[in-house]
C-alpha positions in Angstrom: 43.9 -17.4 -53.9 42.7 -18.9 -57.2 41.3 -16.7 -60.0 37.8 -18.2 -59.8 37.5 -17.4 -56.1 39.0 -14.0 -56.7 36.3 -13.3 -59.4 33.6 -14.4 -57.0 34.9 -12.0 -54.3 35.1 -9.3 -56.9 31.5 -9.9 -58.0 30.3 -9.4 -54.4 32.4 -6.4 -53.5 32.0 -4.2 -56.6 28.1 -4.2 -56.7 27.8 -3.8 -53.0 30.2 -0.9 -52.9 28.3 0.7 -55.8 24.9 0.3 -54.2 26.2 1.5 -50.8 27.9 4.6 -52.1 25.1 5.5 -54.5 22.3 5.1 -52.0 23.9 6.4 -48.8 26.0 9.5 -49.4 25.1 10.3 -53.0 21.3 10.2 -52.3 21.8 12.7 -49.5 23.8 15.2 -51.6 21.9 17.4 -54.1 23.5 16.2 -57.4 21.3 17.8 -60.1 22.2 15.5 -62.9 22.1 12.0 -61.5 25.0 10.8 -63.7 27.4 12.6 -61.3 26.3 10.3 -58.5 26.6 7.3 -60.8 30.2 8.3 -61.7 31.2 8.8 -58.1 29.6 5.4 -57.1 31.3 3.6 -60.0 34.6 5.2 -59.1 34.4 4.0 -55.5 33.4 0.5 -56.7 36.3 0.3 -59.1 38.7 1.4 -56.3 37.3 -1.2 -54.0 37.4 -3.9 -56.7 41.0 -3.1 -57.5 42.0 -3.2 -53.8 40.3 -6.6 -53.4 41.8 -8.0 -56.6 45.4 -7.0 -55.6 45.1 -8.1 -52.0 43.6 -11.5 -52.8 46.6 -12.2 -55.1 49.3 -11.4 -52.6 50.3 -14.1 -50.1 51.9 -11.8 -47.6 49.1 -9.6 -46.1 49.3 -7.3 -43.1 46.7 -7.3 -40.3 45.1 -4.1 -41.6 44.8 -5.2 -45.2 43.4 -8.6 -44.1 40.9 -6.9 -41.8 39.9 -4.5 -44.6 39.5 -7.3 -47.1 37.3 -9.2 -44.6 35.3 -6.1 -43.9 34.7 -5.4 -47.7 33.8 -9.0 -48.4 31.5 -9.7 -45.5 30.2 -6.1 -45.6 29.4 -6.6 -49.3 27.5 -9.8 -48.6 25.6 -8.1 -45.8 24.7 -5.0 -47.8 23.5 -7.0 -50.8 21.5 -9.4 -48.6 20.0 -6.7 -46.5 19.1 -4.6 -49.5 17.6 -7.2 -51.8 16.4 -9.7 -49.2 13.5 -7.6 -48.0 12.5 -6.9 -51.6 12.3 -10.6 -52.3 10.8 -11.9 -49.0 8.4 -9.0 -48.2 7.8 -7.0 -51.4 5.0 -5.0 -49.8 7.4 -3.3 -47.3 8.3 0.2 -48.5 11.3 0.5 -46.1 12.9 -2.9 -46.7 16.0 -1.8 -48.5 16.9 0.6 -45.7 17.8 -2.5 -43.6 20.7 -3.2 -45.9 21.8 0.4 -46.2 21.7 1.5 -42.5 21.8 -1.7 -40.5 23.0 -4.9 -42.3 25.7 -3.2 -44.4 27.6 -1.3 -41.6 27.1 -4.1 -39.1 28.5 -6.7 -41.4 31.3 -4.4 -42.4 32.4 -4.2 -38.7 31.9 -8.0 -38.2 33.9 -8.7 -41.4 36.7 -6.6 -40.1 36.8 -8.5 -36.8 36.7 -11.8 -38.7 39.5 -10.7 -41.0 41.6 -9.7 -37.9 40.9 -13.1 -36.3 41.8 -14.9 -39.6 45.1 -13.0 -39.8 45.9 -13.8 -36.2 45.3 -17.5 -36.7 47.1 -17.7 -40.1 49.9 -15.5 -38.9 50.7 -17.8 -36.0 50.6 -20.9 -38.1 52.8 -19.3 -40.7 55.3 -18.1 -38.0 55.4 -21.6 -36.5 56.0 -23.1 -40.0 58.8 -20.7 -40.8 60.6 -21.4 -37.5 60.4 -25.1 -38.1 61.3 -25.0 -41.8 64.0 -22.3 -41.6 65.7 -22.1 -38.3 67.8 -18.9 -37.8 
């Protein structure tokens, strides 16, 4: 994958991971100084960003890593869209961002994992067929 597309993927996954971790588990736990929740969320976002950066560079991916990459990418897009979309389109709604946190984020994470698995299955078959034709054993 080219570096420009890797950066775009990184710009989607890191903020989505930060928002999801900050608002879902960290808002439910009683952290007295709020900077602790920020550090935990930022740490999770950095780990997810590093995973995505490394996995998008490698050409040989397993089914699990491709599914996880698809889940992070599509889940990030769904979380950001579900969180900020209601704020933009219906600013009077007080519970709009909850759509992204509780419904759109987890649902798009699962759908992204399924899409990643399907993508790996299709690409794996094409790569296997190519390797048999190019390099007969």
